BATORLUM-532127 format. One record per residue (C-alpha): x, y negated, z negated; residue in one letter. Coordinates in pm, whole numbers, plus 32768, in hexadecimal, padded with zeros to 4 digits. Last residue first. Layout:
<drentors>
XYZA/...
</drentors>
This chain:
<drentors>
2DB7C59DB514G/2CCFC6A2B564K/2CDCC7D6B486L/2B8EC7C8B3D9L/2A8EC750B4E4Y/2B0FC7DCB637K/2BE7C8F2B5CAR/2AF1C965B4BBV/29D9C95EB5B7W/2AA6CA25B6B7P/2AFBCB28B5B0P/299ACB39B516V/28B3CB6CB63CI/2924CCD6B6A4I/2934CD5CB53BA/27F9CCACB4EEG/273DCD52B61EI/27C7CEB7B5AFL/275ECE88B440L/260FCDE9B49DY/25CCCF1AB578P/25F5CFF5B440Y/24CFCF68B382Y/236ACF86B423S/23A9D079B552I/249AD16EB4B5T/23FED134B35DR/22A9D1B6B3CEW/2341D2D4B486L/2411D336B34CF/22C5D31DB26DA/2215D3F3B370M/2327D504B35CA/2329D4F5B1E0T/21A2D506B1C7G/2181D623B2BCT/2177D74EB1D7G/2008D732B181D/1F3DD68AB28EP/1F00D501B258I/1E0DD44DB18EY/1E22D542B069G/1F84D4D0B003Q/1FA1D368B070L/2037D2E3AF2AF/213AD3F6AF0FE/21C5D3E8B065K/21C7D26FB07BF/2253D243AF1BV/2379D33AAF75Y/23C3D294B0B2E/23C5D12FB01BA/24A0D1A7AF02F/25A4D23FAFFFG/2603D0EAB085S/2545CFCAAFD6G/25E1CECFB0A9G/2739CF12AFF9P/26E1CFE1AEC1T/2677CF5FAD72P/2504CF83ADC2S/2429CEB8ACF0V/2377CDFCAE09L/2326CF50AEA5M/2223CF96ADA6M/2163CE53ADF7I/2179CEB2AF74W/20F5CFFEAF39M/1FB2CF71AE8CI/1F75CE90AFBBL/1FC5CFC3B088Q/1E9FD075AFE6K/1DA9CF84B079G/1E06CFE5B1DFF/1DE2D157B184V/1CA1D111B0DFL/1C1AD04EB229I/1C7FD17DB2FAH/1BD0D25BB203N/1A90D196B226S/1AADD199B3A8L/1AD2D314B3BAD/1C32D3ABB3C8L/1CA5D4BDB4B8Y/1BCFD45DB5DFK/1CD2D374B684I/1DCDD48BB691G/1EC5D519B599F/2016D485B609V/1FB5D333B6BEA/1E7FD30AB5DEI/1F59D333B4A9I/2042D23AB542L/1F3AD13CB58CT/1EC6D144B41BN/2031D120B39DV/205ACFEFB479I/1F16CF47B400W/1FC5CEBAB2BEY/20CBCDF4B388R/1FCBCD61B481S/1EF6CCF6B360V/2021CC53B2B7W/208BCB97B3F0S/1F2FCB36B458I/1EF7CAA7B2F7S/2034C9D2B2F9T/1FD5C942B452A/1E78C8EAB3D9M/1F1BC848B2A2F/1FEDC771B37EA/1ECEC714B464K/1DF5C6CCB346L/1EF4C5EDB2A2W/1F0EC532B3F0E/1DA2C4F7B40AK/1D99C47EB2A4L/1E74C35AB309P/1FC7C351B25CW/1FE1C221B178K/2037C307B051K/2138C39AB12EF/21F5C254B161E/21EEC1EAAFFBT/2267C340AF8CS/238BC321B08CT/23DEC1D1AFEDL/23DBC267AE88I/249BC394AEFAL/25AEC2B2AF89E/25CFC211AE2EN/25D2C360AD97G/26DCC3F3AE82V/27AEC2D0AE34N/2797C309ACADN/27DCC480ACEDA/291BC411ADA7E/2987C33EAC86P/293EC46BAB95R/2A15C554AC62W/2B2AC555AB52K/2A2EC5B5AA4FR/29EDC705AAD7I/2AA7C7ECA9E5I/2A83C6EFA8C8P/290CC6CEA8E0L/28A5C559A917K/2839C5C4AA68F/26EDC64CA9E1V/269BC4FFA94EW/26F5C44DAAA5L/260EC54EAB4DL/24EBC4FFAA5AF/2514C395AA7AS/24FDC3BFABF7K/23C7C492ABB7L/2330C379AAF5G/2380C285AC09R/22D4C366AD00P/2190C347AC29N/204CC39DACE5L/20A3C429AE3AF/21EBC4C9AE2EL/221CC519ACC3G/20BEC55FAC71Y/2092C63BADADA/21C7C6EFAD6AI/2169C731ABEEF/2001C798AC65L/2086C895AD67T/2179C928AC58Y/206BC94CAB5CL/1F86C9F7AC59V/20A5CAD2ACBFK/20E3CB34AB54L/1F78CB89AB31G/1F82CC61AC65Y/20B6CD1BABDCG/2006CD66AAA1T/1ECFCDD2AB5CL/1FA1CEACAC29S/2054CF52AB09F/1F0BCF89AA4EL/1E7AD030AB88L/1F99D0F2ABBBF/1FB3D16EAA54Q/1E46D1F1AA76N/1DC3D21CA915K/1CCDD0F0A92BY/1C5DD17AAA7AW/1C11D2DBAA0AV/1C6BD3C8AB24I/1BE5D528AB23S/1B26D529AC63S/1C29D453AD25V/1D68D4FDACBAE/1D4CD60BADB7S/1D35D50BAED1A/1EB1D4A5AEAEG/1F68D3B5ADC4F/1E2ED2EAAD55A/1E1AD164AD59F/1D2DD151AE81I/1C80D269ADE1D/1BB8D16FAD00S/1AC5D117AE14R/1A01CFE6AE62G/1AA1CFBDAFB6I/1A2FCE5BAFE0F/1A5DCE00AE7AL/1BC8CE72AE75I/1C11CDE6AFD0V/1B83CC9AAF69M/1C3FCC9AAE23P/1D93CCD4AECAF/1D59CBF8B002A/1D43CAB1AF49L/1E72CAC1AE65V/1F33CB7AAF82F/1EF1CA69B07BF/1F46C968AF6EL/208DCA1DAF2BE/20FFCA03B08DD/2085C89EB0C3L/2147C82FAF83F/2281C8EBAFEDS/2272C832B140T/2235C6F3B082V/2362C720AF9FM/242FC786B0CEV/23D4C639B184I/240CC571B044G/256CC5FCB020T/25B6C5B6B18CS/252EC45AB147R/260EC42FB01FG/2739C4B5B0FAL/2706C3D5B21CK/26ADC49AB35FI/27C6C4D6B46CG/27CCC64BB4A2A/28C8C655B389K/27C0C5E3B294N/26CEC6DAB311L/27BCC7F6B2EBF/281EC785B184F/26B5C76DB111I/2689C8D0B1A1A/27A9C946B0CFV/26D8C90AAF92S/25AAC9B3B028T/2653CAEBB0AFG/25C4CBF2AFB9G/2626CC0FAE58I/2518CD06ADD0A/2537CDBFAF11S/269ECDFFAED9P/2782CD69AFF2T/27CACDF1B14FI/2671CDE2B1D7A/261ECC80B14ES/2757CBFCB1F0T/26F4CC9AB336F/2597CC04B30EE/2613CAACB2DFW/271CCAC7B3F1L/25F6CB36B4DCM/2516CA18B460I/263BC90EB487I/2697C997B5E8Q/2529C98EB65FF/24FEC832B5DAS/2641C7C5B675K/25C4C84AB7D1R/246DC7BCB7B1W/24EAC65DB766N/2517C5E6B5EEL/24E0C482B5AFL/236EC4A2B60BG/22E1C442B4C4G/23B5C53FB417S/2275C5D3B373L/21D5C604B4BCL/2317C69EB554R/232EC787B423I/21C6C7EEB43AR/21CEC83EB5BCI/230EC914B57AI/226AC9C8B468Y/2136CA1AB53CG/2219CA88B654F/22C3CB72B555D/2174CC21B509R/2107CC1FB676V/2259CCCEB6C4V/221BCDC9B5B8M/20B7CE06B636L/2150CE4BB783L/2223CF5AB6FBI/20F1CFFDB66ES/203DCFCCB7BEI/2161D07CB871F/213CD19CB772V/1FD1D1ACB7CAW/2012D1BEB93FL/2123D2C1B903F/2037D3A9B84AT/1F2AD384B935S/1FECD45CBA40S/1FFCD571B92FT/20E9D5C8B814V/2039D681B6FDK/20BCD68FB59EI/1FE5D78AB4E6A/20EDD896B542S/21D4D7E6B444L/2165D8CEB32CS/21A3DA0AB3E9G/22AEDA91B2FCP/22B4D9C5B1CCE/236ED865B1B0Y/233BD790B083E/2486D7B8AFC5Q/2557D7BAB0FDY/2484D699B18EL/24CDD5DEB03DM/2640D61BB050Y/264CD5B2B1ADA/2583D471B171S/265ED423B04DI/27A7D44FB10FC/2710D394B24DL/26A1D26AB169G/27D9D252B0A4I/28BBD272B1D3L/27F3D161B293I/27E4D081B16AP/2956D0A1B13AW/29D1D08AB299I/2922CF3EB2E9V/2A28CE89B20CR/2B1BCEA1B336S/2A5CCD88B3D1P/2AE1CC81B2E1R/29C6CBC1B234I/2A3DCBA8B0D6S/2BBBCB7EB137R/2B67CA68B236I/2A85C9C4B122I/2B98C9CBB024K/2C8FC934B122A/2BA1C81EB179S/2B6CC7C3B002N/2CE4C7B6AFDFD/2CFAC6DFB119K/2BF3C5EBB096D/2C9DC5DBAF40K/2DDEC56AAFEFM/
</drentors>
C-alpha cells in the first residue's frame, strides 16, 4: 500500500502538465525585463550571420556533451546495471524533475526513486545519488578557488563593469554570499565523504535519529533498511579502484565545464568571435560559478525568472547594453527549456512501464 502511495506522489510530482508553470514564469519575467530594458536600436547589436548558426549548434552540442558525461557517470556508478537507454532515461527524468521543482530542492530525492524502479536496490540507489552529489560538490569545491586564483580579479563578483573601479571586496555582498555558499558546499561535501567513505554506520545512526521525529517516524523501518544497504554500498565504493573514481570525476568535470561554456559560445554566436578577448571569456566562465550559487536559493521551478534576472544583471558590461534579456532567453532556450519538452515526452511511457504496471 505504501509503495502505491509513494508511486502516486511521484506521478503527481512529475506529471508533464507541470511544465506550464516554469515556462509561464520564465516567459512573463523575460517579457517584463525586455520591456524595461528595451530602447530603440538597442537590439541592433545582435547580428545574425552564417557563423551564428554554427556557434548555436556548438552550444547545443555542449549540452549534449554535458548530458553524455552524466550518462557515463551513472553507468559507472551502477556497475553496468543500467544500460545506455535506461541511463539516458534516468538522466532526462532527473533533469526534468530539477526543471519543474525549485532549485533549492532539485530532483535528487526523486532520482533515488527513478533508480530503484529501474531495477537497482534502494540502498544502492541512495548510495549512487550520494556519490553523484559528492562528485558534483567536489568539482565545485576544487574549481571555485582555482578560478578565483587564476582570474585574480574582484570584478568576478561585480554586477556590471561599472562597479569594478569602486568595488571594495569586503563590502561586496555577492562575494560574501558566494563565500558563504562555498563554505556550506565544503561542509556538505565533507559530510557526504564522512558518511559514505569513513563512517556509514554513523550516517545510518544519524538517519535513524532524524526519523524519530513524529512526522516521519512511521518511515523509520525503511530508513533502517536504507541504512543497512548504504553500509553495503559504502563497502563497495570504498573498494572502487582509483581508475574508476578518476573516470567518474572526469565525466563530472566534463559535464560542468560544458555547461559553463555555453554562455561563451552564445556570446560568440550573437556578437562575433572577436567581441570578448581571452581574459574576458575566462571571466564570463568564472562568473557562472557565482551565478549557480545564487540560483540555488531560487524559490521558482528550475530557477525560472530568477535565472534570467541573474544572467542579465551579472553579465552587464560583458554583453552590449540592451541585449541582456534577449541573451538570457536564448541561454535558457538552449540550456533549460529542452528538458521540459524531453521530460514531457519521456514521463508518460516511463510511468506506464514502471509505476502503473501490475
